[in-house]
C-alpha positions as CSV (number, residue, x, y, z in Angstrom):
1,X,71.5,-18.5,40.4
2,X,69.4,-20.3,42.9
3,X,67.0,-17.4,43.1
4,X,66.1,-17.6,39.4
5,X,65.5,-21.4,39.8
6,X,62.9,-20.8,42.3
7,X,60.9,-18.2,40.3
8,X,60.6,-20.4,37.2
9,X,57.3,-21.9,36.5
10,X,56.2,-24.7,34.4
11,X,53.3,-23.9,32.0
12,X,50.8,-26.7,31.2
13,X,47.9,-26.9,28.8
14,X,45.3,-27.9,31.3
15,X,43.7,-26.3,34.3
16,X,44.8,-28.2,37.6
17,X,42.0,-26.5,39.5
18,X,39.3,-28.1,37.2
19,X,37.0,-30.3,39.2
20,X,35.1,-31.9,36.2
21,X,31.6,-31.5,35.0
22,X,28.6,-33.3,36.4
23,X,28.0,-34.9,32.9
24,X,24.6,-35.7,31.3
25,X,21.7,-37.1,33.3
26,X,20.1,-39.7,31.4
27,X,16.4,-39.5,31.1
28,X,14.1,-42.2,29.8
29,X,14.9,-45.9,29.4
30,X,17.6,-47.3,27.5
31,X,16.6,-48.9,24.2
32,X,19.4,-51.5,24.5
33,X,18.2,-55.2,24.6
34,X,20.5,-57.3,26.9
35,X,20.4,-60.3,24.6
36,X,22.0,-58.3,21.7
37,X,25.4,-58.0,22.9
38,X,27.9,-60.0,21.0
39,X,31.7,-60.0,21.7
40,X,34.1,-59.1,18.9
41,X,35.1,-62.7,18.6
42,X,31.4,-64.0,18.1
43,X,31.1,-61.3,15.3
44,X,34.4,-62.3,13.5
45,X,33.4,-66.0,13.7
46,X,29.9,-65.2,12.3
47,X,31.3,-63.1,9.6
48,X,33.9,-65.7,8.7
49,X,31.2,-68.4,8.4
50,X,28.9,-66.2,6.3
51,X,26.2,-65.9,9.0
52,X,24.6,-62.8,9.6
53,X,23.0,-64.0,13.0
54,X,20.9,-61.8,15.0
55,X,22.7,-58.5,13.9
56,X,20.2,-56.6,11.6
57,X,22.1,-54.5,8.9
58,X,20.1,-52.0,7.2
59,X,20.7,-51.4,3.5
60,X,21.7,-47.9,2.8
61,X,19.6,-45.7,0.3
62,X,21.3,-44.2,-2.6
63,X,19.7,-41.5,-4.6
64,X,20.4,-40.3,-8.2
65,X,21.4,-36.8,-7.0
66,X,25.1,-36.3,-6.8
67,X,26.3,-34.3,-3.9
68,X,28.8,-31.9,-5.1
69,X,31.9,-30.5,-3.4
70,X,30.9,-27.2,-1.9
71,X,33.7,-24.7,-1.7
72,X,31.8,-21.4,-0.5
73,X,28.5,-20.0,0.2
74,X,27.6,-19.4,-3.5
75,X,28.1,-23.1,-4.3
76,X,25.6,-24.0,-1.4
77,X,23.1,-21.4,-2.8
78,X,23.4,-22.9,-6.3
79,X,23.1,-26.4,-5.0
80,X,19.9,-25.5,-3.1
81,X,18.3,-23.9,-6.2
82,X,19.2,-26.9,-8.2
83,X,17.7,-29.2,-5.5
84,X,14.4,-26.9,-5.3
85,X,14.0,-27.3,-9.1
86,X,14.4,-31.1,-9.0
87,X,11.7,-31.1,-6.1
88,X,9.4,-29.0,-8.3
89,X,9.8,-31.4,-11.1
90,X,9.1,-34.5,-8.9
91,X,6.1,-32.9,-7.4
92,X,4.8,-31.9,-10.7
93,X,5.3,-35.4,-12.0
94,X,3.4,-36.9,-9.0
95,X,0.6,-34.4,-9.6
96,X,0.2,-35.3,-13.2
97,X,0.3,-39.1,-12.2
98,X,-2.6,-38.7,-9.8
99,X,-4.6,-36.9,-12.5
100,X,-4.2,-39.4,-15.3
101,X,-6.6,-42.4,-15.3
102,X,-4.7,-45.7,-14.9
103,X,-4.4,-47.4,-18.3
104,X,-2.4,-50.3,-17.2
105,X,-5.4,-52.3,-15.8
106,X,-7.0,-54.3,-18.5
107,X,-10.7,-54.1,-18.4
108,X,-12.5,-57.5,-18.6
109,X,-15.8,-58.0,-20.2
110,X,-18.8,-59.6,-18.3
111,X,-18.6,-62.7,-20.3
112,X,-15.2,-63.6,-19.2
113,X,-15.9,-63.0,-15.6
114,X,-18.9,-65.2,-15.8
115,X,-16.8,-67.9,-17.5
116,X,-14.3,-67.6,-14.6
117,X,-16.9,-67.9,-11.9
118,X,-18.5,-71.1,-13.3
119,X,-15.2,-73.0,-13.4
């Protein structure tokens, strides 16, 4: 009985001999500005008071294109074709807008311009 207890081994999920990795060596300078750090308390107080403070929050951009749930590769291909069709339509619209002369700008006659200059 004592012999079988000595031969038992415990299995573990990690490697005991692992010595770690050297990690990533950072290149370049950090873009963090030292004055921009705020504690959680400061952030909560500013939020409760309705002050945005120095923290700049960018507004997200929402597009009219709905992103569907993709279940398989054929859905991806179909969605890609729909996006390409939409892109072609937009490019055609832009091309037509550039060709057409601008009609929104009212033309003024010389008499009106001369009257405005003398006043």
